[in-house]
C-alpha positions in Angstrom: 103.6 72.3 72.3 105.5 75.5 71.9 106.4 74.7 68.3 102.7 73.9 67.5 101.7 77.3 69.1 104.2 79.1 66.9 102.9 77.4 63.8 99.3 78.2 64.7 100.3 81.9 65.3 102.1 82.1 61.9 99.0 80.6 60.2 96.6 83.0 61.8 98.8 85.9 60.8 99.1 84.6 57.3 95.4 84.1 56.9 94.6 87.6 58.2 97.2 89.1 55.9 96.0 87.1 52.9 92.4 88.1 53.6 93.3 91.7 53.1 95.9 91.5 50.4 93.9 89.1 48.2 91.0 91.6 48.0 93.3 94.4 46.7 95.0 91.9 44.4 91.8 90.8 42.8 90.6 94.4 42.5 93.9 95.4 40.8 93.5 92.9 37.9 92.4 94.2 34.5 88.7 93.9 35.0 87.7 94.5 31.4 89.9 91.6 30.2 88.4 89.2 32.8 84.9 90.4 32.1 85.4 89.9 28.3 86.6 86.3 28.9 83.6 85.6 31.1 81.1 87.1 28.6 82.7 85.3 25.7 82.5 82.0 27.5 78.9 82.5 28.4 77.8 83.5 24.9 79.6 80.6 23.2 78.7 77.9 25.6 75.5 79.0 27.4 74.7 79.3 31.0 72.8 76.0 31.7 71.3 77.3 34.9 74.7 77.4 36.6 73.5 79.6 39.5 70.6 77.4 40.6 70.7 76.3 44.2 69.2 73.2 45.9 68.8 69.8 44.6 67.5 70.9 41.2 64.6 69.7 39.1 65.8 69.7 35.5 67.6 66.7 34.2 71.2 67.4 33.0 72.8 64.1 31.9 73.7 60.6 32.9 77.2 59.9 33.8 79.1 56.7 34.9 78.9 55.7 38.5 82.2 56.3 40.3 83.5 53.9 43.0 83.1 55.4 46.4 79.8 57.2 45.7 76.6 56.3 47.7 74.8 53.4 45.9 71.5 55.4 46.3 72.7 57.7 43.5 72.6 54.9 40.9 69.8 55.2 38.3 68.8 51.5 38.0 66.4 52.0 35.1 69.1 53.6 32.9 71.8 51.2 34.2 69.7 48.2 33.1 70.2 49.1 29.4 73.8 47.9 29.4 76.6 46.6 31.6 77.5 49.9 33.3 76.0 51.8 36.3 74.9 55.3 35.8 74.0 58.3 38.0 71.3 60.8 37.0 72.6 64.3 37.4 70.4 67.3 38.0 71.1 70.7 36.5 72.7 72.2 39.6 75.2 69.3 39.8 76.6 70.3 36.4 77.6 73.7 37.8 81.3 74.3 37.4 82.6 73.7 40.9 86.2 74.6 41.6 87.9 72.9 44.5 90.8 74.9 45.9 93.4 73.4 48.2 96.1 75.7 49.8 98.7 73.6 51.5 98.9 74.8 55.2 101.4 72.3 56.5 104.4 73.4 58.5 106.8 73.4 55.5 104.8 76.2 53.9 105.7 78.7 56.6 109.3 78.9 55.2 110.4 82.3 53.8 114.0 83.4 52.9 115.1 87.0 52.6 114.6 86.9 48.8 110.9 86.1 49.1 108.0 88.5 49.1 105.8 86.2 51.2 106.2 82.9 52.9 104.9 80.0 50.8 101.9 79.8 53.1 101.0 83.5 52.7 101.4 83.2 48.9 99.2 80.1 48.7 96.5 81.8 50.8 96.6 85.1 49.0 96.2 83.5 45.6 93.5 81.0 46.8 91.4 83.8 48.3 91.8 86.1 45.3 91.0 83.3 42.8 87.9 82.3 44.8 86.6 85.9 44.7 87.1 86.1 41.0 85.5 82.8 40.3 82.5 83.6 42.4 82.1 86.9 40.7 82.0 84.9 37.4 79.2 82.7 38.7 81.2 79.7 39.8 81.0 77.7 43.1 84.1 77.3 45.2 84.9 74.9 48.0 87.8 73.5 50.0 88.0 69.7 50.2 87.1 68.5 53.7 86.8 72.0 55.0 84.2 74.1 53.2 81.3 73.0 50.9 81.1 74.7 47.5 79.5 78.1 47.7 78.8 81.0 45.4 78.6 83.5 48.2 79.9 87.0 47.6 81.6 86.7 51.0 83.6 83.6 49.9 86.9 85.0 51.3 85.4 85.5 54.7 83.9 82.0 54.7 87.2 80.5 53.7 89.2 82.4 56.3 86.7 81.5 59.1 86.7 77.9 58.1 90.5 77.8 58.3 90.7 79.7 61.5 88.3 77.2 63.2 90.0 74.1 61.7 91.7 72.0 64.4 92.6 69.1 62.1 96.2 68.1 61.4 97.6 70.3 58.6 98.0 67.9 55.7 100.1 68.8 52.7 97.8 67.2 50.1 94.0 67.3 49.9 91.9 64.5 51.5 90.4 61.8 49.3 87.0 62.7 47.9 85.0 62.2 44.7 84.6 65.4 42.7 82.1 65.6 39.9 83.3 65.0 36.3 82.9 68.7 35.5 84.8 69.9 38.6 88.1 71.8 38.5 90.7 71.1 41.2 93.6 73.5 42.0 96.2 72.3 44.5 98.7 74.9 45.7 101.5 73.2 47.6 105.3 72.9 47.7 104.8 69.3 46.7 107.8 68.0 48.7 105.6 65.0 49.6 106.9 61.5 48.5 105.9 60.6 44.9 103.7 57.6 46.0 101.5 60.0 48.0 101.3 62.4 45.1 100.4 59.5 42.7 97.7 58.3 45.1 96.2 61.8 45.3 96.1 62.2 41.6 94.6 58.8 41.0 91.8 59.5 43.5 90.9 63.0 42.4 91.0 62.2 38.6 89.0 59.0 38.9 85.7 60.7 38.1 87.1 62.6 35.1 87.6 65.9 36.9 90.3 68.2 35.6 93.0 69.7 37.8 96.0 72.0 38.1 99.0 71.5 40.5 101.0 74.6 41.4 104.3 74.0 43.2 105.0 77.1 45.3 108.6 77.4 46.3 110.9 79.8 48.0 113.8 81.3 46.0 116.2 79.5 48.3 114.6 76.2 47.5 115.3 76.9 43.8 118.9 77.8 44.1 120.2 76.3 47.3 122.3 79.4 48.3 124.0 77.8 51.3 127.7 77.5 52.2 129.7 76.4 55.1 128.4 74.5 58.1 124.5 74.6 58.0 122.0 72.8 60.1 118.8 72.0 58.2 115.5 71.4 60.1 112.7 69.2 58.5 109.6 71.2 59.4 107.2 68.3 59.5 109.1 65.9 61.8 111.5 68.5 63.3 114.4 66.2 62.6 117.7 67.9 61.7 120.7 67.2 59.5 124.0 69.1 59.4 126.1 69.8 56.4 129.8 70.5 57.0 130.2 72.2 53.5 126.7 72.9 52.3 127.9 74.2 49.0 129.0 70.7 48.1 125.4 69.5 48.3 124.0 72.0 45.7 124.5 69.9 42.6 122.8 66.8 44.1 120.0 68.8 45.5 119.2 70.6 42.3 119.3 67.3 40.4 116.9 65.7 42.8 114.5 68.6 42.6 114.5 68.5 38.8 113.9 64.7 38.9 111.0 65.1 41.4 109.4 67.7 39.2 109.8 65.5 36.1 108.1 62.7 37.9 105.1 64.9 38.9 104.8 66.3 35.4 104.9 62.8 34.0 101.9 61.8 36.2 99.9 65.0 35.4 100.6 64.6 31.6 99.0 61.2 31.7 95.8 62.7 33.1 95.9 65.9 30.9 96.3 67.9 34.1 98.5 71.0 34.4 101.6 71.3 36.5 103.6 74.5 37.0 105.9 76.0 39.5 105.8 79.5 41.1 108.5 81.2 43.1 107.5 83.5 45.9 109.9 86.2 44.7 107.6 86.7 41.7 104.2 88.5 41.6 101.1 86.9 43.1 99.1 88.6 40.3 101.1 86.6 37.7 100.0 83.3 39.2 96.5 84.5 39.6 96.2 85.5 36.0 97.7 82.1 34.9 95.2 80.1 37.0 92.2 82.1 36.0 93.0 82.1 32.3 93.7 78.4 32.4 90.3 77.8 34.0 88.4 79.7 31.4 90.0 77.6 28.7 89.3 74.4 30.6 85.7 75.4 31.3 85.1 76.2 27.6 86.6 72.8 26.5 84.7 70.8 29.1 81.3 72.4 28.2 81.8 71.9 24.5 82.7 68.3 25.1 79.6 67.7 27.2 77.4 69.3 24.6 78.8 67.3 21.8 78.3 63.9 23.6 75.1 62.0 24.2 73.2 62.7 27.4 71.6 59.2 27.7 
């Protein structure tokens, strides 16, 4: 119970700190460059009523029915034309929704002396700042299983409150759900989960055709394994321990295993045309924020151009 209380206290502190720091981080970015990207994307690809709320009245397109969706969404008249099931999407459903998942599991609380933030703090700061930038650009942002997509200017406050009132078990990976084909998914985690779990997550989230980015946030100590002598390591999820008599002798095997794990993740994301990158907490949060925001602008432009070029019926 005491361990759980300490974890909750660390998370509350991290959320409150991230709430404040993410605002200054977003404000410190080169606004002219971000505005130029947004305007260019809008001019080239058009708005298509991206800011409309409610169920929408204008037809957007037909898309393939995805297993797991409610059967009421099937458009039976359109589906009768061939051997596939189709869903009729209204204009608001085509809005570019971005789903953000910051890993808040116990392993993310780790921070060595070389780190600027804990992994949890870094994930939250970047998540909040990215959400604010995306909403300012007309996008909708949500957290799977925790917060429905919103375009509210107070998106940071909504995210922070949703997390502070969340009493669910802190899972490393996002819950299973069916994003729209035009959605973007960003998962910020240390990704120390077993590969079968990561494969299952990717298969579920990519099934509808959504695009995604995986960012592995790691502490400098997890990159270099700077330990020597007798060291006791504690697994944060299960609280199990293992003791190394000469920790320095483990370094080679550890680094090889980390590299192999990353290669396996990258192989899976490459199959789906998703992005995978690593970020160390000794580096700048602004660097990661610019990378994510810039990548989304490119992905958004490509997606909308593809949709326009294809048939809508």
